[in-house]
C-alpha positions as CSV (number, residue, x, y, z in Angstrom):
1,M,89.2,80.0,125.2
2,N,89.1,83.4,123.6
3,Y,92.3,83.6,121.6
4,K,91.4,87.0,120.2
5,E,91.4,88.5,123.6
6,I,94.6,86.8,124.5
7,A,96.2,88.3,121.4
8,K,94.8,91.8,122.3
9,E,96.2,91.5,125.8
10,T,99.6,90.5,124.5
11,L,99.8,93.5,122.1
12,N,98.6,95.8,124.8
13,I,101.2,94.7,127.3
14,E,104.0,95.1,124.8
15,A,102.6,98.5,123.6
16,Q,102.5,99.7,127.2
17,T,106.1,98.6,127.6
18,L,107.1,100.7,124.6
19,L,105.2,103.7,125.8
20,Q,106.7,103.5,129.3
21,A,110.2,103.2,127.8
22,A,109.5,106.3,125.6
23,E,108.7,108.3,128.7
24,N,111.9,107.2,130.3
25,I,114.4,107.9,127.5
26,T,117.4,109.7,128.9
27,D,120.4,111.6,127.5
28,V,122.2,108.3,127.3
29,F,120.7,108.1,123.8
30,D,122.4,111.3,122.8
31,K,125.7,109.9,124.1
32,A,125.2,106.6,122.3
33,V,124.5,108.4,119.0
34,A,127.6,110.6,119.5
35,M,129.7,107.5,120.3
36,V,128.6,105.7,117.1
37,L,129.0,108.8,115.0
38,A,132.6,109.2,116.3
39,C,133.4,105.6,115.3
40,S,135.6,105.4,112.3
41,G,135.2,101.6,112.2
42,K,132.2,99.4,112.4
43,L,129.3,99.0,114.9
44,V,129.5,95.4,116.2
45,I,126.4,93.9,117.8
46,T,126.7,90.8,120.1
47,G,124.3,88.8,122.2
48,V,123.2,85.2,122.9
49,G,119.9,83.4,122.4
50,K,116.9,85.7,121.9
51,S,119.1,88.7,122.4
52,G,121.4,87.4,119.7
53,L,118.5,87.1,117.3
54,I,117.5,90.7,118.1
55,G,121.1,91.8,117.7
56,A,121.3,90.2,114.3
57,K,118.3,92.1,113.1
58,M,119.7,95.4,114.6
59,A,123.0,94.9,112.8
60,A,121.1,94.4,109.5
61,T,119.1,97.6,110.1
62,F,122.2,99.6,111.0
63,A,124.0,98.3,107.9
64,S,121.2,99.2,105.6
65,T,120.7,102.7,107.0
66,G,124.2,104.1,106.7
67,T,126.0,102.6,109.8
68,P,128.5,99.9,108.8
69,S,127.6,97.0,111.2
70,F,127.8,93.3,111.7
71,F,126.7,90.7,114.3
72,L,129.2,88.7,116.2
73,H,128.2,85.7,118.3
74,P,130.0,85.6,121.6
75,T,130.8,81.9,121.3
76,E,132.4,82.3,117.9
77,A,134.2,85.4,119.3
78,L,135.8,83.1,122.0
79,H,137.1,80.8,119.3
80,G,138.9,83.3,117.1
81,D,136.3,85.7,115.8
82,L,137.1,88.2,118.5
83,G,139.7,89.4,116.0
84,M,136.9,90.8,113.9
85,I,136.5,93.7,116.4
86,G,138.9,96.5,115.3
87,K,140.4,99.2,117.4
88,N,138.2,101.8,115.8
89,D,134.9,99.9,116.3
90,V,132.1,100.3,118.8
91,V,130.3,97.3,120.4
92,I,126.7,97.0,121.4
93,A,126.3,94.0,123.8
94,I,122.7,92.8,124.5
95,S,121.7,90.8,127.6
96,Y,118.5,91.3,129.5
97,S,119.8,90.0,132.7
98,G,123.3,91.3,132.0
99,E,124.8,88.0,133.2
100,S,124.8,85.8,130.0
101,E,127.8,83.5,130.6
102,E,129.0,83.5,127.0
103,L,128.7,87.2,126.6
104,S,130.3,87.9,130.0
105,S,133.3,85.8,128.9
106,I,134.2,88.2,126.1
107,L,133.6,91.5,127.8
108,P,137.1,91.7,129.5
109,H,138.7,91.0,126.1
110,I,136.6,93.8,124.5
111,K,137.6,96.3,127.1
112,R,141.3,95.2,127.0
113,F,141.5,97.0,123.6
114,N,139.6,100.0,125.0
115,T,136.8,99.4,122.6
116,P,133.8,101.6,123.5
117,L,131.0,99.4,124.8
118,I,127.3,100.1,124.9
119,G,125.3,97.7,127.0
120,M,121.6,97.0,126.6
121,T,120.4,95.4,129.9
122,R,117.8,95.8,132.7
123,D,120.5,95.9,135.4
124,R,123.2,98.5,135.5
125,N,124.9,96.6,138.3
126,S,125.2,93.4,136.3
127,T,128.4,92.2,134.7
128,L,127.4,93.8,131.4
129,G,126.4,97.0,133.1
130,Q,129.7,97.3,134.9
131,Y,131.8,96.7,131.8
132,S,129.7,99.1,129.7
133,D,130.7,102.7,129.0
134,L,127.0,103.5,128.4
135,V,124.0,101.5,129.4
136,I,120.7,101.7,127.5
137,D,118.0,100.5,130.0
138,V,115.9,97.6,128.9
139,V,113.4,97.6,131.8
140,V,110.0,95.9,131.6
141,T,107.4,95.6,134.3
142,K,105.9,92.5,132.8
143,E,106.6,90.0,130.0
144,A,103.6,89.3,127.8
145,C,104.2,85.7,128.4
146,P,101.4,84.4,130.8
147,L,104.1,82.9,133.0
148,N,106.1,86.2,132.9
149,I,109.1,84.2,131.9
150,A,109.6,83.9,128.1
151,P,111.2,87.0,126.6
152,T,108.4,88.8,124.9
153,S,108.0,92.4,126.1
154,S,111.7,92.6,126.8
155,T,112.7,91.5,123.3
156,T,110.2,93.8,121.7
157,L,111.6,96.7,123.7
158,T,115.2,95.8,122.8
159,L,114.3,95.7,119.1
160,A,112.5,99.0,119.3
161,L,115.4,100.6,121.1
162,G,117.7,99.4,118.4
163,D,115.3,100.9,115.8
164,A,115.3,104.1,117.7
165,L,119.1,104.3,117.8
166,A,119.2,103.5,114.0
167,V,116.7,106.3,113.3
168,C,118.7,108.8,115.4
169,L,121.8,107.9,113.4
170,M,119.9,108.3,110.1
171,K,118.7,111.7,111.2
172,A,122.3,112.6,112.3
173,R,123.7,111.5,108.9
174,D,120.9,113.1,106.9
175,F,120.3,109.7,105.4
176,K,118.0,110.0,102.3
177,K,115.9,107.7,100.1
178,S,118.7,107.7,97.5
179,D,121.1,106.5,100.2
180,F,118.8,103.8,101.3
181,A,118.3,102.7,97.7
182,S,122.1,102.5,97.3
183,F,122.2,99.8,99.9
184,H,119.1,98.0,98.3
185,P,119.7,98.2,94.6
186,G,117.6,95.1,94.0
187,G,114.7,96.3,96.1
188,A,111.6,98.2,95.0
189,L,113.1,101.6,96.1
190,G,116.4,100.9,94.4
191,K,114.6,100.1,91.1
192,K,112.5,103.2,91.4
193,L,115.5,105.5,91.9
194,F,118.1,103.9,89.7
195,V,116.7,101.9,86.8
196,K,116.4,104.0,83.7
197,V,114.3,103.7,80.5
198,S,117.5,102.8,78.6
199,N,118.0,99.8,80.9
200,L,114.7,98.3,80.0
201,M,113.7,99.4,76.5
202,Q,113.7,97.0,73.7
203,T,116.0,98.1,70.8
204,K,116.2,95.0,68.6
205,N,113.8,93.2,66.3
206,L,111.2,96.0,66.6
207,P,108.0,95.6,64.6
208,I,108.3,98.4,62.1
209,V,106.5,98.9,58.8
210,S,106.5,101.7,56.3
211,Q,103.6,104.0,55.6
212,D,102.8,102.2,52.4
213,T,102.2,98.9,54.1
214,K,98.8,97.1,53.7
215,A,96.8,96.2,56.7
216,K,97.3,92.4,56.2
217,E,101.1,92.9,56.3
218,A,100.9,95.0,59.4
219,I,98.8,92.4,61.2
220,L,101.4,89.7,60.4
221,K,104.1,92.1,61.8
222,I,102.1,92.6,65.0
223,S,102.1,88.8,65.5
224,E,105.8,88.5,64.8
225,G,106.7,91.4,67.0
226,R,105.0,90.1,70.1
227,L,104.4,93.6,71.4
228,G,100.8,93.8,70.4
229,T,101.7,96.8,68.2
230,V,103.4,97.7,65.0
231,L,105.3,101.0,64.5
232,V,104.7,103.0,61.2
233,T,107.4,105.2,59.7
234,D,107.6,107.6,56.8
235,K,110.1,107.5,54.0
236,E,112.7,109.2,56.2
237,D,112.2,106.4,58.9
238,R,110.5,108.8,61.2
239,L,107.7,107.5,63.5
240,I,104.4,108.8,62.3
241,A,101.9,106.3,63.7
242,L,101.4,103.0,65.4
243,V,98.8,100.2,65.1
244,S,97.9,98.1,68.1
245,D,96.0,94.8,68.1
246,G,93.2,96.8,69.7
247,D,93.1,99.2,66.7
248,I,92.8,96.2,64.4
249,R,89.9,94.7,66.5
250,R,88.0,98.0,66.4
251,A,88.7,98.3,62.6
252,L,87.2,94.8,62.1
253,L,83.8,96.3,63.2
254,R,83.9,98.8,60.4
255,D,81.9,98.1,57.3
256,D,84.7,99.4,55.1
257,F,87.5,97.4,56.7
258,S,89.8,95.7,54.2
259,L,93.0,93.8,54.6
260,E,94.1,95.5,51.4
261,S,93.7,99.0,52.9
262,N,96.7,101.1,53.8
263,V,97.7,100.5,57.4
264,L,97.4,104.3,58.1
265,E,93.6,103.9,57.7
266,Y,93.5,102.1,61.1
267,A,96.5,103.7,62.8
268,T,96.9,106.0,65.8
269,L,98.6,109.0,64.4
270,N,101.2,111.0,66.4
271,P,101.5,108.5,69.2
272,A,103.1,109.3,72.5
273,T,106.9,109.3,72.4
274,L,109.8,109.9,74.7
275,E,113.2,111.4,73.7
276,D,114.9,111.1,77.1
277,E,116.0,107.5,77.5
278,D,117.8,108.5,80.7
279,M,114.5,109.1,82.4
280,L,113.8,106.9,85.4
281,A,111.7,103.9,84.5
282,S,109.4,104.7,87.4
283,E,108.8,108.2,85.8
284,A,108.1,106.6,82.4
285,L,105.5,104.3,84.1
286,V,103.7,107.5,85.3
287,L,103.7,108.8,81.8
288,I,102.4,105.5,80.4
289,E,99.6,105.4,83.0
290,E,98.7,109.0,82.5
291,K,98.3,108.5,78.7
292,K,96.6,105.1,79.2
293,I,98.9,103.4,76.8
294,Q,100.8,100.1,77.0
295,L,103.7,100.9,74.7
296,L,106.0,104.0,74.9
297,V,108.2,104.7,71.8
298,I,111.6,106.2,72.5
299,T,112.9,108.4,69.7
300,D,115.5,110.9,69.0
301,K,114.6,114.6,68.4
302,N,113.9,113.8,64.8
303,K,111.4,111.1,65.6
304,K,113.8,108.3,64.5
305,I,113.0,105.2,66.6
306,K,115.5,104.1,69.2
307,G,113.5,101.6,71.1
308,V,110.2,100.8,72.9
309,L,109.2,100.4,76.5
310,H,106.2,98.1,77.2
311,L,104.1,98.3,80.4
312,H,104.5,94.6,80.9
313,T,108.2,95.0,81.0
314,L,108.0,97.5,83.8
315,I,105.7,95.3,85.8
316,E,107.9,92.2,85.3
317,K,110.9,94.1,86.5
318,G,109.1,95.3,89.6
319,I,109.0,99.0,88.7
320,L,106.5,100.8,90.9
321,Q,105.4,104.4,91.3
């Protein structure tokens, strides 16, 4: 049995379903977007079984893209949770057949409060279709299931239509990356847009030595500091150089290397610094990579050390470009 060909056929069937649906989009979508935009409450998604699983995903997508939303299971609604639907809400009910018993049971109660109802079904004449103010057609010519029974193409189409509605709403609300990050502060984008250098820089127990320090003392300080680097300051505590463990390794190859030498003999003078601790950490990462360094020293305008930001810290905290 050629499973690769079966997989290709499945994807092609579902892809064709989506392409056909795209050709048949009507102005119902415009009306659905307008209905949700006019809603001063929440967008409530409901459905049973596979439709319920799709609905839960849709609710999560809407909620994270600027449309307050939650999923309500019809069975729970019948046992008290119907009160979660407010008078200013809009409901999207999903049922491919339009005749799901549990869903049909709550439709009269939804309409009793004149709550706007958008139905997602294949049959406009079904119970769901008749109760709905708007019907988004979920029509497939063939399920990808070889028995043409298991919800496959139909669930893919329903999910895609939910995504399409969410994208329409994002466009209508002029939803931006910064808005998305606000709903995902712990995600990669949230970290990229909100985490600053000041949030991540190390300010205590910094490995600092004076310009008169001998190489052997600087090496001990490097080990104690656990940053792989020691910062060198002048008599006014201004940063003038730094010495990394790489600098020391290279110095060991020199014929004139001596542990008694002044640390400045082996130091990197005028190292890269940053005065703006409010810079986004992601932007600091760009600076670190451009300069091909591992440690960025944060100073004030007089070169007094305020802290350091290590490349490893950025990586550990999930800061990406």
